[in-house]
FIBAFI-437331 format. One record per residue (C-alpha): residue in three letters; y, z, x. Coordinates in steps of 0.02 Angstrom, whole numbers, plus 32768, in hexadecimal, padded with zeros to 4 digits. Each point is the difference from the previous one (the first is absolute). Layout:
# FIBAFI-437331
ALAYZX...
# end
This chain:
# FIBAFI-437331
UNK800080008000UNK80B07FDA803BUNK806D80928034UNK807480517F81UNK80A47FA37FEEUNK8093806A8039UNK80BB7FEE801BUNK7FD67FD980B5UNK7F897F757FC8UNK80887FB07F94UNK808480098089UNK7F837FB08079UNK7FE07F707F86UNK80BB7FDF7FF0UNK8017800380BCUNK7F707F868017UNK803E7F8D7F75UNK7F6780217F93UNK801E80007F44UNK7FE6809E7F9AUNK7FA97FF97F57UNK802B80767F71UNK7FC180087F4DUNK8043806C7F74UNK7F74804D7F9AUNK7FD9809A7F98UNK7F4580227FF8UNK7F6480268065UNK7FA47F5B7FE9UNK808D7F878029UNK8031806F8094UNK7F4B7FF8803EUNK80027F417FF3UNK80A27FF68062UNK7FC480798085UNK7F5A7FA68018UNK80537F588023UNK8079804E807CUNK80A7800C7FA3UNK807180688072UNK806580637F80UNK7FEB80347F4BUNK8099802D7F9AUNK7FE8806C7F66UNK809B7FB77FB0UNK8060803C7F69UNK7FDF7F507FC1UNK7F6980577FB2UNK807880267F71UNK80017F487FD3UNK7F567FC4803DUNK7F9480977FD6UNK806080527F70UNK804B7F667FAFUNK80B4803D8006UNK80947F8B8013UNK803E804C80A4UNK7FD580828084UNK8076808A7FC7UNK7F8380647F97UNK7F848020808CUNK7FEF80B8802BUNK7FDC805780A4UNK7F5C80407FB7UNK7FCA7F4D7FD8UNK80257FC780B2UNK7F9A80928042UNK7F6F7FDA7F8AUNK7FF87F48802FUNK8019801F80BAUNK7F6D80798000UNK7F957F797FAFUNK80377F7D807FUNK7FDF80758093UNK7F4C80167FC7UNK7FE47F458016UNK804D7FF880AEUNK7FB5801A80ACUNK807E7FA6806FUNK809A7FC07FA4UNK80AB8053800DUNK802880487F54UNK80B3800D7FC1UNK803180607F63UNK809A7FC97FA0UNK807C80897FD5UNK80267FDC7F48UNK80AB7FFF7FACUNK804580B07FF0UNK7F92804C8086UNK80807FF2808DUNK80A97FD77FB2UNK802E80B07FC4UNK8019805280A9UNK7FC47FF980B4UNK7FA480A57FE7UNK7FA57FC27F65UNK7FD47F5D8058UNK7FB5805F8093UNK7F9F80727F8BUNK7FB87F6D7F9FUNK7FD57F9A809BUNK7FA48095804BUNK7FA180157F5CUNK7FCA7F498003UNK7FC5800680B4UNK7FA680A77FEEUNK7FA67FD27F5EUNK7FD67F4A8024UNK7FF27FFA80BEUNK80627F5D7FFCUNK803D7FBF80A8UNK80B47FE47FC8UNK807780037F6DUNK80727F727FC9UNK80B280157FC1UNK80747F7C7FB7UNK80B57FF68037UNK80787FF88092UNK808C80738036UNK7FE480767F6DUNK7F5480338040UNK8026800E80BAUNK800B80C07FFFUNK7F5580077FAAUNK7FB17F88807EUNK804680658091UNK7FBD80A57FBCUNK7F557FB87FD8UNK7FF37FB280AEUNK803480A7804DUNK7F72805C7FA9UNK7F807F7B802BUNK7FEF7F987F62UNK7FFB7F44801BUNK807B7FA37F91UNK7FFE7F4A7FC9UNK80A97FBE7FC6UNK801D7F7E7F78UNK80977F8D7FF6UNK80317F617FA4UNK7FD280007F49UNK7FD380B57FDCUNK7FA780107F57UNK803680B57FE6UNK80B27FBD7FEAUNK7FCC7F837F7BUNK808080467F86UNK80887FCE807AUNK7FB47F598034UNK7FD37FD47F4CUNK7F6C7F99803CUNK7FAA7FCE80A1UNK807C7FA1806DUNK80127FBD80AFUNK8064807A806BUNK80587FC2809CUNK80497F597FCDUNK80B48039800EUNK804A802880AAUNK802880B27FCEUNK7F4D801E7FC7UNK7FB97FB580A0UNK806B8072806BUNK7FD4809A7F99UNK7F457FDA8007UNK80027FF180BDUNK806B809C8015UNK7F9280677F8DUNK7F607FBF8051UNK803E803580ABUNK803980A77FBAUNK7F5680227FB3UNK7FAC7FDB80A6UNK80798073805AUNK7FE080897F7FUNK7F467FFA8029UNK7FAE7F867F87UNK7F5F7FB88048UNK7FFB7F627F96UNK806D7F9E7F87UNK7FD57F9D7F63UNK80787F727FD8UNK7FF47FC17F4DUNK80467F5B7FBBUNK80797FD7808CUNK802B7F55804CUNK7F877FD3808BUNK80897FED8084UNK804580AE7FDAUNK7F518049800AUNK7FE37FA580A4UNK809E8046804EUNK7FD680B17FC9UNK7F4D7FEF8040UNK803D7FC580AAUNK8080808C8012UNK7F8F80907FCCUNK7F7C804C8070UNK7FA080457F6AUNK7F8F7F8A7F9CUNK80517FA47F6EUNK7F907FD27F6DUNK803A7F7A7F87UNK7FE37FE17F49UNK80607F677FCAUNK8058800280AAUNK7FB57F688056UNK7F857FED808EUNK806480448092UNK7FE480B87FDCUNK7F7C8063805FUNK7F8C80007F6AUNK7FED7FE87F46UNK7FD8806B7F68UNK7FC37FCA7F54UNK7FBD80627F6CUNK7F417FF87FF7UNK80027FCE7F49UNK80797F728024UNK7FA47FB38092UNK7F5780037FA8UNK804D7FB57F63UNK7FE9808F7F84UNK80B67FFD7FC7UNK801C7F6C7F8BUNK80A880197FADUNK806D8016809BUNK7FFA7F9A809FUNK809680158074UNK80247F708075UNK7FC580648096UNK7F5280207FB8UNK7F6B7F958033UNK7F6080117F99UNK7F687FEE806FUNK7F8880007F6DUNK80187FF67F43UNK7FB580AB7FE2UNK803480107F4AUNK7FA27F5F7FD5UNK7F62803C8059UNK800780AB7FAEUNK80197FB77F52UNK7F707F888019UNK7F8E80908031UNK8039806A7F6CUNK7FE97F717F87UNK7F517FE08041UNK7FD680B97FF0UNK804180027F4CUNK7F997F667FD5UNK7F5F8044804CUNK801080A97FAAUNK80237FB07F57UNK7F6D7F888014UNK7F888086803CUNK7FEC7FB380ADUNK8043809A805AUNK7FAF8072802FUNK7F627FA1802DUNK7F5F804B8043UNK804D7FFB80ADUNK8088807B7FC9UNK7F8A806F7F9AUNK7F8D8093802AUNK7F4B80187FCC
# end
């Protein structure tokens, strides 16, 4: 078995120009699949609010839900680097509350890192977490926890002012102690510049091919989500079609008395 992926592993891959793979997932079985094929990082994202719970955004996800799903993911992992998303409301109230909640997540889930959305407003939190030994992954660009301000998913970094702010905040997060950065829905040239100027790994989602790695949601890349397909998503298999075919065949065989057969029965 390959050695456990660590912060040191990820920094080494960036330095050597090797791409980092990350998948966002929420359960034991999909985490096990990802780990077995060698995915570097697993993100237990607050996107579970939409993908797992069927909500319209990520804002309703609780800290307890993140802990629950991260525990499940960890059980399926032997080598991947596991990151737990800090959900909306778990770190915005105060630095002290953010520290308390991040410690709770790490202690209860044994995740390797926590992820926080935002720039200059979270720098004091990142610094404190780094000081006490908790690895922090930053998240800039389109940040879903600010959906009520954005209104909808949008490209961030087209305007000169946005480009400058993204670079400044990326550098500030690195200086504060972040060990990795996720860039979401940003122009590829902006993402490229940030990736080149940071020493920490930069993972893109809708940020072009010049970042140090990529992240997609498990359910998106295996084609289980039918109603939404952002431009940055690539479906590697039409999972929903395969699953429905299997379920339809099961229904048919039960109704016609074909299943269970002798092979599935006991004497």
